[in-house]
N, C-alpha and C positions, 0 to 999 in steps of 0.2 A: 442398435446401440454400439457406439464406438468405444471399445474398451482399450484405451491407450496404455501400453506397457513399455515405457522407455528402458534403456539399458544404462548402467552407470559404470564408468571406467575411471582409471587413474592415470594421469600423465607421469612422466619420469620423476617429477618433483613432488608428487603427491596431490597435485591439484585435481579436483573431481570434475568429471565431464558427464553430462546427461545427454544421451543420444536417442533420437527417435527417427526411424526411417519413415518417410512419407512420400508417396509418388507424385510429387508436384514439381513443376519447373522452377518454383520459387522456394528458396531456402532462407532460414533464419538462424542467426548466431548471436549469442549474448554473453556478456560477462557480468555476473552479479556479485557484488562485494558487500560484506557485512560491515558497512561503513555509513549508515544513515545518521540522521540528526541525533538519535539517542546516544551516539558514541561521542558527541561533542563535549568538550569541557566548557566551564562557565565563560571563558573568554573566547569561545569559538561558536557562539550561537549563530546559525546560518551558514557555517563554513562548508558543510557537506553539500548543500545546494549550490553554493558559490563554486565549489570544486567541480561539480557537474557541468557548470557553464564554462569554466576556464580550461577544462581538460581538452577541449577542442581547439584551443588557441595557438597551438604550436608544439612540435616535438623536436627531438634532436635530428629528425629526418625530414620534417615537413613544416611548412608554414600553415596558418589557419586556412587559407584558400585551398591548399592542396588536400588538407584533411577533409574539408567539406565537399570537395569535388571528387574525391577518390571513388566513392560508390555512386554518387549522384550522376556522374558522367556516363555510367553504364546502366542507368535507370533504377539504381538501388536507392535505399534510404538508410540514413544514419541517425540514431536518436539516443536519448538517455533520459532517466528520471531519477528522482530522489524521494525516498519515503523516510519514516522514522527509523526503519530497520536497515534498508539497503540503498545502495547506489547501483543502477543497472545501466550498462552501455551496450547497445545492440544495433544490429543491421539486418536489413532484408534485401535480397538480391537474387538474380537468377543463378541457378546452381553452377553455371560455368564460371562464375566469379567468386567462388568460395575462397580460393587462395588469397585473392585480393582483400576480401573481407577479414579473413583471419589475421593476416599480417597487419592490416590497418587497426583492428581492435587491440591487438597486442601493443602496437606502437603508441596508441592513445593512452592505454592503461598504464604502461610502464615507462614511457619515454617523454611524457609531457614536460615542457620546460617552463610554462607559465610566464611568458614574456611580460615585463612590467607594463609596457604600453597597453597590451591587451587587457591586463588586469584592471587598469584604471577605466578603460572603456566599459568593461563588463560590470564594474561597480555601478556606473550610471544606469545601465540596462536593468539591473536587479533593483536598484532604488526606485526606478520607475515602476517596476513590477510590484514592489511593496506599496507604493502610493496608490496604484490601481486597486490593490486588494483592500487597502484602508478605505477606499472610496466606495466599497461594495459591502454593506453590512450583511447581506445574504451569504457572502463568502467568509467574512471576518468572524462571524459568530461561531463557526465550526472550530476554528483555531483557538478562539478565546475560551470556548467550553473546555477543550483539552488543557489549555493553560491553567485554568482554575482547578480542574479535576486532578491533574498531575502536578500541582504546584510543588516546587522544590525538587522536581525530578526532571531529568533530561527529556522524558517523554512529553513534558509540558512546553518544551522549546518550540517556537514557531519555525518551521522548516526554512522559511525565507530569511529568518533573522530579523534584525531591526536596521533602520537607517544608520544608527550609530555603530552597530557591530560590523555591518558590511563595509562601512567607510573605513574601518580600522584594519581590515585584513591586509596582510602582506604576502609577498611571494613565499617567504619563509614559512608562514602559517600553512599554506597549501602543501609545500614540500614535506613538512613535518606530519601533516595529516595522512598523506599518501604513505609515507615511510612507516607510520604507526599501524595502518590498517590494510594496506594493499599488499597482501602476501598470500601464497598458495593455500594455506590452511583456512584463510578467511574468504575464499572465493570459490565460485562454481561457474563453469562454462556450460552453456546449454545449446544444443543444435537440433533443429528439425528440418529435414529435407531429404532429397533423393540422391544421396551420395553414400557409398559404402562406408561403414564404420571404420574399417581399416585405413581408408584414405583420410577420413576426417581426423582420426587420432594421430596419424603420421604428421599431418600438417600442423595440428595443434601442438604436438610435441616440439616441432621446429620453432613455432612462434611463442609458445607459452611455457614449454617444459623446461627451459633453461633458467627460468626465474628462480632465484634461490629461496628455499624454504626458510621461514623465520617464525618462531612462536610469537603469536600476538596476544593481546589482551582483549577479552570480551567482557564488557561491563555487565554487572549484575545489578538489577534494580532493587531498591529498598521495597519490601513488600508492604510497608505501612500505607494505609489508605487515609486520605484526608477526610475531614468532616464534610457532610453534604452542604452545599451552598444554595442560596436563593438571591440572585442578583438581577436587578433591573437597571438598565442604562439607556439614556436618550441618545441613541446612535443611528436610528433608522431615518429614512427619508419619507417614504409613503406607506410602506407596510410595517406592521409589527412582526418581528422575527422571534420565534420561540424555540428553545431547545430544552428538552427534559430528558434526563438519563442518569447513568451512573456506571459503576464498575461492572466488569463482566469477566468470564473465564479467559485465561491466557491460552497460548498455543498448546501448552503441555497439560492442560486440564481435561479430564475425562468428560466433562460436561460441555466441551466446546461444540461438538457436533449438534447436540440437542439444543443448545442455545441458539445456534444458527437457524435451526428449524423454527424455534419459538419466535425469533425476530422476523423471520420470513412471513409467518402467519400474521404477526402484528402489523407490519407495514413494509413488507418487502417490495420488490419491483412490480409485482402483479397488480392489476387493477381490482382484484377481488380481495385485497388485504383488508383486515378489519378496520384499520384507520381510514383507508380510502372509502370503503363502503359507508362508514358512519359519518365522518366529519366532512368529506367532500361530496359524496353522492347523496346521502340522506339529508344533510343540512345545508350543503353548499357554502360552508364557511371559509373554504380555502381551495385554491387551485393546486397548491403544492404541499403535500404532507408525506413524510416517509419515515421509516425506522431503519437503523443500520447498526451493525456490530463490527468492531475492529478488534482483532486479537493480536497482542504482542507476545513476546517470549514468556514473560512472567505474569502478565496481567492483560486486561483488555477493558473496553468500555462499550456501552451501547447508548443510543440516543434516539429520540423522536424529534424531528424538525418540522416546523410549519411556518409559512409566511402568509399573513392575512391582514385584512382590514382591522385596525386597532379595536373597533367596537366588538369584534368577535374573540378577542384575546382570552377573556375569562372563560367563555363557553368552550373554547377549544381545549384549554388546559383541563377543564372539568371532564370533557369527553375522553381525552387521552387517559386520565387517571381512571375513568370508568372502565376502559378497555383493559388496563393493567390489572384492575381488581378482578375482572372476569377470569383472567388466567390464574390469579391467586386462589379464587374460590371454587372454580369449576374445572373439572377434568375434561379434556377433549373427549368426545364420543369416538368410538372406533371408526365411524365413517369420516368424521372430521380429521382424525389423525392420518388415515390412509390418504385422503385427498391432499393433505399438507405434505406428506412424504412424496407422493407422486409429483406434486408441483415443484418441490425442491430438486428432485432428481432431474426433472425437465430443464430447470434453470442451469444446473450443472452441465448437462449435455450441450446446451446452447453455448455455454462458456467455452467448451472444448471444441467448438466449431471453427475457432480461429487459431491457426498455427503459430502466429507470432505471440498470441496470448498463452498458448501451451508452452512455448519455449521459455517465456518469462516466468510462468508459474512453476515450471520444472526447477529453474534456477533458485527461486525463492524457497520452494518446498525443501529441496535438498540442503540448502544453506541453513534454514531454520530448524527443520525436523530431522535432518539427516536421513530422510526417506521420502519416497513419492508414492502415495496411495493410488492404485488404479481405480477406475470408475466403479468396477464391481466391488472393490473393497469399501469404497465410500458408500455405495448402495447398501452393503451389509451393515455398516455402522448406522446408517439412517434407519434401516429396517429394525434394528435392535432397540430403538428409542421407544419408550412407553409413554402413555398418557400421564402416568404418575411422575416420570422423569421431568416432563414439561412443567407440571404443576409445582414440583419441588423447586425447580430452578426459578420459576416465577415468584414463589414465596420467599426465595432468598434475595433476588435482585430487583423486584418490582415494588415492594412496599414504599409508600410515599415518604416515610421517614429516612429511607436510605437513598432516595433519588435527589438529584440536584436540578436546578432550573436556572437558565440564563435567558433573559428577555432583552431584546433591543427595541425600545419604544420609539415612536416617532418623536422627533425633536420638537 
């Protein structure tokens, strides 16, 4: 078992750095910013994702072509993503090109100029992305479920935004968003690779350490929960799409780890999850059925998703509820609990097999939790979960009266 134990350092301006030495010719460097879509204001829906696209379009030192070529020309990769919580900008490269990567990421993060011509082009690209998503009910239902569950909260905003909101964005909007959220206290740099920490920190101090510190604002969500909903809408083409779920523990909740184990048993990625064995393998009602759990800072949500022939819709919902009731009424046996824990530990170990994944997870973990658990610490937390813990959580979050349902029926 690989028990990864990274080190945490501070740059001269207080920006945090997560460092892990790994004897590989390939290194990974990322900048994670607490600036995801949950930090958007009402007139900014989709702005975080739009910023992620536009941040590569030019800086005070480079045009778009030179940004995109800087790492690619030496066989590296440059990428970014946006979630509800964070924006991440990162690169992978051979370790000989670390200085190049560090300077480039700093330039993109702090010196982007957002040329007007490039902004207009990117609007067309993102509107096409929105149209593509609207044309795929199997994708759209996930965002619509969150929009209903977190109605009147920034967590309900669609990360892509809308055609209207994206069309309205200006260069000034982008500059203001960066100014509001891109500052050392709101950022973490993460590195995984075969370069001594002293050299890494020296270079990062040169490229990032001179950025001025500025106290930022971190939004706090209203803890109020909306009433459960039951919505059916004729939006599908061939399959009926079903989502059933509800609220769940947030990042800071002591039940978070146990809830992860519970959802993994119910319908995690393994082929022996209860939903797969019942609805897919026993009855053959669907090819795709899964359960998932997403935790945010103050809250979270869980869901079961299935896509199937419309004639199986009622039976699938009945079988999902049957499995939920099993958790409510029956404690796991010692054997079932042990197998579930071993399986989750294995999934976590596989997730740590990717250095780029480790690098990104380090950044997010330190940004959100202000700590990074080692694999052994996580195992200890999993081992401490009892069958009674699982049943109590199920009794809180799985009753039908607290669950919501969204169904996209065939037109």
